[in-house]
Structure formats: structure tokens, C-alpha cells
N, C-alpha and C positions, 0 to 999 in steps of 0.2 A: 140930327147927327150929334153924337156925344163929343165932348171936348177931346177925349182920347182918340176918337176917330179922326178928328181934324188933324191931329198930330201924326197919325199913321197913314193918312190918305191925302194925296195932293189934289188940288183942283184940276178938273178934267181939261180945262182950257189953258193950263200951264204949258207954254210953248217950249219950256226947257226939258220936258219929260223925256222926249225922244233922245236928245243929246245926253241926258243923264244916264239913260238906259245903255246907250252905246259905250259910255265911259265905264259903267259897271261891268259890262260884258268884257271889256278890255282888261280891267283890273282883276275881276273875279268871275271867270266864265260860268262857273257852276251857279253862283248867286244870280248872275245876270240872266241865265237861261230860265231860272225859276221865276224871276220877275217878268220876263218876256212871256212865259206861258200864262201867268196870271193876267197879263194884259190881254192876251188873246181870248182867254175865258171871258173876260169882261166884254170883249167885242161880241161874243156869242150872246151873252145876256142882254147886251144893248139891242141887238137885232130882235131878240124875243120880245123885249119891252116895246120896241117900236111897232112890231107886228100887232101886239095887243092894243096899243094906242090907235093904230090905223083901223082896227076892227070895232072900235068904240065910237059912237056918234059924238061929233065934236061941235055941233052947232048949238048956239045958246047965247044968252046975254053976256056971260062972263068968258066966252071963248073968243080969241082973237089971235092974230099972228104973234103978238107979243107973248101972250100966255102959252101958246104952243112952243114958242122958242124957249122960254124958261122951263117949261115942262120937259122939253127935250134935254136940256142941261141937267135937270134933276135926275132924269132917267139914266143919263150917262154917268153921273156921280154915283147913283145907286148901284149900277152895274159894276163900276170900278170897285166899290166897297165890297160887294158880294163876291166878285172875282178874286179878291185878296184873301178871302177866308179859306179857300180850298175845299169847302164842304161839298161842292158838286162833283169834284173829281176830274173835271175836264183838264184843268191846269196840270195835274200830275201826269196824265197821259201825254199831253203835248210836250211837257218837259222831258219825258223819256225819249220821245221821238226826236225832238230837237237835239238832245244830248247825243243820240246816236249819229245824227247828221254832222254835228260839230266835231265829233271824234274823227271823222274822215277828212275834215278840212286841213289845209296845209298849216304847218306850224307858224305861229305869229298872227293868225287870222281867226281867232276863236269866235269872233262875232260876225264874221262875214255872211254866214247863212241866215242870220236873223237881224241884219242891220236895219231893216225897215219893217215895222210892225205890220204894214199893209200887205206884205208878201208871205206872212207866216203860213197861211193855208197852203200855198204852193210849196214852200221849202220844207214843210213838215210832212209832205207826202199826202196832203189833204186837198183834193180838188173841191170845186165849188159846192158840190152836193153835200159835203160834210157839214157846211154851215147850216144848211136846211135840216140835215139830220139831227143836229144838236138841238134845234128848236123842238123837233118831234120828241126827242128823249126827255126834254124838259116839260113836255106836256102842254106846250103853248101852240097857238096857231102857227103853221109853218110859213116862214117868209117866202115870198115869191122869188124866183131866180133873179129878177132885177131889183130886188129890195135891198140894195147894197149901199144905201146912202150913208150908213154908219162908217163905211170904209172909203167911199169915194163920192164926190159930188155928182158924178154922171154914171149911169149904168154901163156895164161893159157891152161890147158888141156881141150879139147872140152868136154870130158865126165864129168869132174868136173864142168864145167860151166853149162852144161845142167842139171846136177843133182841139183845144187844150184837154178837155175831158176825154176825148177819144184817144189821144196818143199819150196821155200822162203816164199810165202804167209802164209803157214801153220806154219812155224817157227815163223813168226811174231805174230800170234795168240797165240801160246804156250808161247811166250816170255811175252806177256801181263799177262798171268795167273801165270807164275812162277817167273817173275821178272828177268829172266836170259836173257842176250843178245841173239838175234836170231841167230847170227853166231856161238855161242857156241853150240846151239842145232843142227844146221846144221852139225857142226863138229862131234857131237856125232852120228848123223845118218850116216855120212860118215864112221866113224870107224866101226860101227856095220854092215853096209851093203856093205862095200867096194866101197863107192861112188856110190851106187845103182847097182853095177855090180853083187853083190852076195846076193840079197834079198832072204829071205826065201820064198820058192815056195810051192804051193799045189801039190798034186799028179799029177794033169793034166798039171802042168807046169806054171799055172797062179800065179801071185804074191799075197802074203798075205798082201802086203803093210806094213809089220812089219819091219820098218827101225831101230828099237831100240833093237831088240832081246828080247822083253818082253815075258816072259814065261807064259804059261796058267796053273795056279794053280787050285786047286779044286773049288775056289770061282769064277772062270772065267765062265760066262754064255754063252759066244759067241763061234764062230767056232774056232777050233784049228787044227794044223797039227803037226805031229811027224817027226822030222828030226834028222839026225846025227849031232853032234856038238862036241866041245872040252871043257872039264872042267878041272880045275886045282885043284889037291889034294896035299896039302903040297908042293905047288910050282911046281909040276910035271904035265905035260899035259897028260890027259887020254881021250880016245874016249868015247862018251856017246850018248844016244838018249833021247831027251827032247821034250816036247810038247810046242809049241809056239802059241801065239794068232794070229788069222787071221782077217784082217779088210777089209772093202769094198772099202776103199780109203785112200790116204795119209792124208787127212784132219781128218778122223776118228782115224788114228794111232797117229797123233800128239795130238789130244784131249785126247786120253787115256793116252799117255805118260805124258802130263801135269797134268792129274788127279793123276797119279801114284806118281809124285814128290810132288805135293801139298797136297795130301790126306794121305800120309804116314809119320808118325812122324820121322822115321829114315832118311828121306831125308830133314829134316828141315835145315840142314847145307848147302844144295845145293841151296835152294830157295834164290833168290836175289843176288847170287854171280855175281860180276862184274869183277873178275879176272879169266882169263882162266885157269891158273894152279891150282888155289884154287878150281875152279869148278870141274876140273878133279879129284883132290885129294878127294874132298868131296864125289863124286860119288863112288869112290873106297872104302873109309872109311865106307860108308853106306852099302857096300856089293852089289853094283849093278852088279859086275862081279867078278869071281874068279881069273882071270889073274893077277898075281902080278905086271905086267908091264902095266896094263890097264891105270892108270892115266898118265903115261909117254907117252904112245901112243896117248891118247886123247889130251894131252897138246901140243904135237908136231903138230898135225893137226890144233888145234886152233891158234897156233902161227906161223904156217908154210906158205910158199909162195903159195902152191897150193890153199888153201882156200882164201887167200888174192887176188890172181890173178883171181880166179873164181868169187869173189864178184865184182871186179872192171873191169874185162875184157869183 
């Protein structure tokens, strides 16, 4: 690396880089988004390099855990340097997408959508498949779905990743109507449906696609199913049977959920929320659920590693 490169590119293990990025986004959102996009491009390149290393035989006299460790650091530094040149074009596309998202954020929170580099794939509207697609565009061996060590120390749950990929486009549509980040809505669906494993079913076993546990009141004109559930009375869980709405698709379910939030005045405090914990508390305060721990459970999913890894893995 040339002396001028050392001046323009910081060491990859510099723990201050994330904090400096947040500060730059706060002071100059446009410049901060550009740097964030460059870092994400570097992540793409790092995964490509890792995939190429994994495909190369590594046994030999001069190969050891130590050499592999330092080779990994070298690859990260190289990816960071290449990502900063802008020659591949990924950074520019990401910058445009992040810019559009940031434009919809509430005033005073320009960096809220990109506060954590590890969630860029999700917040930019790019599910996990986009990372693997980037490797194919670059002409390198495609990283496997679980090859996300560059982003997280542990691979994401396959079930969680599939769930996110399945509903992500619908979450983006609902996000545009409610002003709530799409990954908050995905987290809410994950809480209500157990990451899609415990969806409300019809008597024949088919799914109602009701991911949000929306009940069917007297004004509901569509199909409904009655199932056993749990309600909390004075903080105590009690068994109950309730009618829930049934939909023809996940798209229909998300549209109805968005209408529920945007069309009912009691959810006015939920709309436009850009803070995950505040979003969860607003839902509970509006009476979305009777569980006294509902906001805490939802907040843990929004801020937890399972969702983050599913978005980026």
C-alpha cells in the first residue's frame, strides 16, 4: 500500500470507524451516506475474496491459523481500499437507494436508517440474495447463503432468513404507507407468527396468511377463522377462543395491516416511528395486544441478532 493510501484509508480493525460514520451522517448526511455505501461495497468485495480463499487449497508448510488470520485482515483492508475507489459502481447504486430511504425519515434523524453497517442490506431494500448476486456480477465464486462471517460471527437461522426473504417485498410496501421502517414490520410479523412457524391456519390446515394476529371484528367483511389463543387479564394469561382475519396472500395481509395502522386514530403514535423500541411501546400503548411484556418482546426482536443476521445473511 502506498503512503497516500495509508492517509486515505483507515485500518479495518479501527474500532472508532462505526462511531465516526455515525457522527459524519449526523453532521453531513449526504457525505455520510456516500461513505456508508462505500463501506457496504467493501463488504461485498470482502465476501467475494473470502469465497475465493475458501475455494483455494490452504494446506501446506506455510499455512497455519496465524497466516490465515493475517491473510483475512489483508483481504479486508484490500476490500476497503477497492470499495473506496467507486470503480465497481455498487457504492453509487447503494448510495442512491439509501438516499431515497433517508429522505423519508423524520427530521433530525438522517442517520437512523443506516446507523449500523450490518443492517444495510435490509434497510436499502436488499434481501440476502443481493449479496450473493453481487459476487456473481463480479465474476467470482458465489458465496453460500451461510457464508456471512464477514458480517457476523454466526450464520443466521435458515428459517428466519427464508421468512424475511418471503415477506420483505410486502414489508417495503407497507413501510411506504405507514412511514415505519420495513424491518420493524418484519419483526412484528415474526413476533406474532413465530417467524412464520406458527401462522394461524384454516380448519383444513392451509394458512390464513395472517402474520400480525389481526382479529376479525363485526365490521370485518372477509373470511375469518376461530382458533384457540391466549389473552391477558390483569396481567394473567388465560386461554380464549377468538376469530381472526383470513387473507388470500401475504401481500393482502400486509396491505390490511398497513390500513389498520394508518386508518385508526389510536395508532397515530405508531406511524412514522423510526426508533424500534418506541415503535414497540407505541403499539402496546395503543392496545394492539394484551400481553404486558409485548413491547419488550417486540423490541428484543427488532434490536436482536436474529433479525439482523437474517437481513444481511
